[in-house]
C-alpha positions as CSV (number, residue, x, y, z in Angstrom):
1,M,95.5,86.5,133.1
2,L,97.3,85.7,130.2
3,S,99.7,83.1,131.5
4,P,96.9,80.5,132.5
5,L,95.4,81.3,128.7
6,R,98.8,80.6,127.2
7,R,99.4,77.6,129.3
8,R,96.0,75.9,128.4
9,Y,95.3,76.9,124.9
10,G,99.0,77.5,123.7
11,S,101.7,75.4,122.4
12,K,104.5,74.6,124.8
13,I,108.2,75.7,123.9
14,D,110.7,73.8,125.7
15,L,113.9,75.8,126.9
16,Q,117.4,74.6,126.4
17,R,118.9,75.4,129.6
18,P,122.6,75.3,130.3
19,P,123.7,73.2,133.1
20,G,123.7,74.6,136.3
21,D,121.1,77.1,135.6
22,V,118.8,77.6,138.4
23,A,115.8,79.5,136.8
24,D,112.5,78.4,137.9
25,V,111.1,78.6,134.5
26,D,111.2,75.3,132.3
27,A,108.8,76.5,129.3
28,F,107.3,79.0,127.8
29,Y,103.9,78.9,126.0
30,T,102.8,80.5,122.7
31,F,99.9,82.7,122.4
32,P,96.9,80.5,121.1
33,S,95.9,80.9,117.5
34,V,92.5,82.5,116.6
35,D,91.0,79.1,115.5
36,V,92.0,77.7,119.0
37,L,90.4,80.6,120.7
38,A,87.4,80.8,118.6
39,A,86.7,77.0,119.6
40,A,87.3,77.7,123.2
41,D,84.6,77.4,126.3
42,E,83.4,80.7,127.5
43,A,83.1,79.1,131.1
44,E,86.8,77.8,130.9
45,L,87.9,81.3,129.8
46,R,86.2,83.0,132.5
47,G,87.9,80.3,134.9
48,L,91.4,81.0,133.7
49,G,90.8,84.7,134.9
50,L,89.3,86.4,131.9
51,G,86.0,87.0,133.7
52,Y,83.6,89.2,131.6
53,R,86.4,89.5,129.0
54,A,85.9,85.7,128.0
55,D,82.7,86.7,125.9
56,Y,84.6,89.4,124.0
57,V,87.8,87.1,123.5
58,L,85.4,84.5,121.9
59,Q,83.4,87.2,119.8
60,T,86.5,88.8,118.5
61,A,88.3,85.3,117.9
62,R,85.1,84.3,115.7
63,A,85.0,87.7,113.9
64,L,88.6,87.2,112.8
65,Q,88.1,83.8,111.9
66,S,85.1,84.6,109.2
67,R,87.6,87.0,107.5
68,S,89.7,86.1,104.8
69,D,93.2,85.1,105.3
70,G,95.6,87.7,105.4
71,W,93.0,90.4,106.6
72,L,94.2,91.1,109.8
73,E,98.0,91.6,108.3
74,G,96.5,93.8,105.8
75,L,95.5,96.2,108.2
76,R,99.1,97.0,109.3
77,R,99.8,98.0,105.5
78,S,96.6,100.2,105.3
79,E,96.9,104.1,105.0
80,D,93.0,104.5,105.3
81,P,92.3,105.3,108.9
82,E,88.5,104.4,108.6
83,E,89.5,100.9,107.5
84,V,91.5,100.3,110.7
85,R,88.9,101.4,112.8
């Protein structure tokens, strides 16, 4: 489910493989940013395998997008369990 999401909305990371390497992976993809996910199409997310989760992904991305910069990272430093909920 996440591989198609990363491939469609993430950024490609090309691999520098040594000569003779026979791995079947040529690239990895980053996880998409909040802004990219917030702008995604729900039907396309469903088609990528997210199913009923597509709406939750969009709602969460849009909620995070509406918060101030650093809000999400600030939760990591919070000692208030009510704030983290």
